[in-house]
C-alpha positions in Angstrom: 0.0 0.0 0.0 1.3 3.4 -1.0 1.4 6.4 1.4 -1.8 8.4 1.2 -1.8 11.9 2.6 -5.5 12.4 3.4 -7.1 15.3 5.4 -6.4 15.2 9.1 -8.4 17.5 11.5 -5.4 18.0 13.9 -3.5 19.8 11.1 -6.1 22.5 10.6 -5.5 25.8 12.3 -9.3 26.4 12.6 -9.8 23.3 14.7 -11.3 24.1 18.1 -8.8 24.0 21.0 -11.3 21.9 23.0 -11.3 19.2 20.3 -7.6 19.4 19.7 -6.8 19.1 23.4 -9.0 16.0 23.6 -7.2 14.4 20.7 -3.7 15.1 22.2 -4.9 13.9 25.6 -6.2 10.7 24.1 -2.9 10.1 22.3 -1.0 10.6 25.6 -3.3 8.1 27.3 -2.8 5.5 24.5 1.0 6.1 24.6 1.1 5.5 28.4 -1.1 2.4 28.1 1.1 1.0 25.3 4.3 2.0 27.3 5.7 3.7 24.3 8.1 5.6 26.6 9.7 2.4 27.8 9.9 1.0 24.3 11.7 4.1 22.8 14.0 4.7 25.8 16.9 2.6 24.6 16.7 4.1 21.1 16.6 7.6 22.6 19.4 6.9 25.0 21.6 5.7 22.1 20.8 8.9 20.1 21.8 11.0 23.1 25.1 9.1 23.5 25.9 9.5 19.8 25.3 13.2 20.0 27.0 13.6 23.4 23.8 15.4 24.5 21.8 15.5 27.7 19.2 17.9 26.4 16.1 17.2 24.3 13.9 19.5 22.2 10.6 17.6 21.7 8.8 18.8 18.5 5.1 18.4 17.9 4.7 17.3 21.6 0.9 17.3 21.6 -0.1 16.2 25.1 3.5 15.3 26.0 3.4 11.8 24.6 6.0 9.2 25.6 8.7 11.6 26.6 8.2 11.7 30.4 8.1 7.9 30.6 11.2 7.6 28.4 13.2 10.1 30.5 12.2 8.3 33.6 13.4 4.9 32.1 16.7 6.5 31.1 17.3 8.0 34.5 16.5 4.7 36.2 18.7 2.5 34.0 21.6 4.9 33.5 21.4 7.1 36.7 21.7 10.3 34.7 19.2 13.1 34.2 18.2 14.3 30.8 16.4 17.6 30.5 13.8 18.3 27.8 11.6 21.1 26.4 8.1 20.4 25.1 7.1 22.4 21.9 4.3 22.4 19.4 2.9 24.5 16.6 -0.4 24.5 18.5 0.8 24.1 22.2 -1.5 22.3 24.5 -0.7 24.6 27.4 -2.8 22.7 30.0 -1.1 19.4 29.2 2.3 21.1 29.2 1.6 22.6 32.6 0.6 19.2 34.0 3.7 17.5 32.6 6.2 20.2 33.8 4.6 20.3 37.3 5.2 16.6 37.7 8.6 16.4 36.0 11.3 18.8 37.2 13.6 17.9 34.3 10.9 18.9 31.7 10.2 22.4 30.6 7.9 23.8 27.9 7.8 26.5 25.3 4.3 27.9 25.3 4.9 30.0 22.1 4.3 28.1 18.8 7.4 26.3 17.5 7.6 25.3 13.8 9.4 21.9 13.4 10.8 23.1 10.0 12.4 26.1 11.6 13.4 25.4 15.2 14.7 28.6 17.1 18.4 28.8 17.8 17.7 29.1 21.6 16.5 25.5 21.7 19.6 23.4 21.6 19.8 19.6 22.0 18.6 16.4 20.4 15.4 17.1 18.5 12.8 14.4 18.9 9.6 13.9 17.0 7.3 11.1 18.3 4.3 10.1 16.1 4.4 13.4 14.3 6.4 13.0 11.2 3.5 11.6 9.2 1.8 15.0 9.5 4.2 16.4 6.9 4.2 15.9 3.2 7.6 14.9 1.7 8.7 18.4 0.9 8.0 19.6 4.5 9.4 16.4 6.0 12.7 17.1 4.2 12.7 20.7 5.5 12.5 19.3 9.1 15.6 17.1 8.3 17.4 19.9 6.5 16.8 22.3 9.3 18.4 19.9 11.7 21.4 19.5 9.4 21.8 23.2 8.8 21.7 23.8 12.6 24.0 20.8 13.2 21.4 19.5 15.6 21.0 15.7 16.1 17.4 14.4 15.5 15.5 11.3 16.4 12.1 10.6 14.7 9.9 7.8 15.8 6.5 6.5 14.6 4.7 3.9 16.7 2.1 3.1 14.0 2.4 2.1 10.4 0.4 1.3 7.3 0.2 -2.3 8.5 -3.5 -3.6 8.1 -3.6 -4.5 11.9 -2.5 -1.0 12.8 -5.3 0.4 10.6 -7.8 -2.0 12.2 -6.8 -0.8 15.7 -7.8 2.7 14.7 -11.3 1.6 13.7 -12.2 0.8 17.3 -10.6 4.1 18.6 -13.9 6.0 18.7 -15.4 3.3 20.9 -12.5 3.4 23.3 -12.7 7.2 23.4 -16.4 7.0 24.6 -15.2 5.1 27.7 -12.0 7.0 28.5 -12.7 10.7 27.7 -14.0 11.4 31.3 -10.7 10.1 32.7 -8.3 12.0 30.5 -6.2 14.8 32.1 -6.2 17.7 32.2 -9.9 17.3 31.9 -12.2 19.9 30.2 -15.9 19.9 30.8 -16.5 20.9 27.2 -15.5 17.4 26.1 -18.7 15.9 27.6 -21.3 17.3 25.1 -18.9 16.9 22.2 -18.5 13.2 23.1 -21.9 12.1 24.4 -24.4 14.5 22.9 -22.8 15.0 19.5 -19.9 12.5 19.2 -17.5 14.8 17.4 -14.5 14.1 19.5 -14.6 10.2 19.1 -15.1 10.6 15.4 -12.2 13.1 15.0 -10.0 10.8 17.1 -10.9 7.7 15.0 -10.5 9.5 11.6 -7.2 11.2 12.5 -5.8 7.9 13.9 -6.8 6.0 10.7 -5.4 8.7 8.4 -2.2 8.9 10.5 -1.5 5.2 9.7 -2.1 5.8 6.0 0.3 8.8 6.1 3.1 6.9 7.8 6.3 6.7 5.8 7.8 3.2 5.1 11.4 2.6 5.9 12.2 2.8 2.2 10.5 6.2 2.0 12.3 7.4 5.1 15.7 6.4 3.6 14.8 8.2 0.4 14.0 11.4 2.3 17.4 11.2 4.1 19.2 10.6 0.9 17.6 13.7 -0.7 18.7 16.0 2.2 22.0 17.9 1.7 24.0 16.3 4.6 27.5 15.3 3.5 28.8 15.3 7.1 25.8 13.6 8.7 25.1 10.0 9.7 21.6 8.7 9.1 20.1 5.5 10.5 16.7 4.2 9.5 15.3 1.2 11.1 12.3 -0.8 12.5 11.2 -0.3 16.0 10.0 -3.5 17.7 6.7 -2.9 19.5 6.3 -5.4 22.4 2.8 -6.9 22.5 1.8 -5.4 19.1 1.4 -7.4 15.9 3.3 -4.7 13.9 6.4 -2.6 14.3 7.1 1.1 14.3 9.9 2.9 12.5 12.7 5.4 13.4 15.2 7.8 11.9 18.3 9.0 13.8 20.5 11.7 12.3 23.8 12.9 13.9 26.6 15.1 12.7 30.0 13.6 12.1 32.3 14.0 15.1 35.1 15.0 12.8 33.0 17.8 11.3 32.1 19.0 14.8 35.8 19.2 15.7 36.6 21.1 12.5 33.8 23.6 13.2 35.1 24.1 16.8 38.6 24.7 15.4 37.3 27.2 12.9 35.8 29.2 15.8 
């Protein structure tokens, strides 16, 4: 099956904040339930070691996703603290406040941050969890090129794919949403009528989830994107992420500048 870039509500600037926040809160709930943070922690740790970094800039953070669980797993296994900053083009400030209040090592940028043009005052390993599929190839390459131009390491992870079973899982997402919406945090009372009187939120969650799978890049497509980025002094790794308990795997891209190029840049300074 080829990649299909259909319409997704979350991408639209006009989408109500109440609906958008419900979607990001649901995704965080699903991520915690599936233990995505624990799954991605070893990969994230490896990327940090390659880049000699202890700082993360999380792009397209949504409701915070797997990052808090991943950092906790790294701290427990390696006894080191990694700091992170949550960012998004449409920041879920309520979710950011909840996450930062419970995690001293995590901060947040409440102003919009464009993943294709990350501000210079946000150094560190750039991460993008379950967000790369939102971008068409031209924009996806701009995200990679921006990291290369800024000599910033980057780690991109998708936890779903175009696998038929991944798509099937999204079909039942609206039914799950009907049960879990009242338990999502930070809770908003506006979710209740938009879930149980007119089920807009469950339908948006189901549609966006299904379309997200169709939009996911295959490993071959990810390799092609990295090959088309001007990065002669960058190392790229594209691979499959094993998902414990799931009948399908995710995917990842890690990009880091060559150490020799780093040294030469420092010498020039």
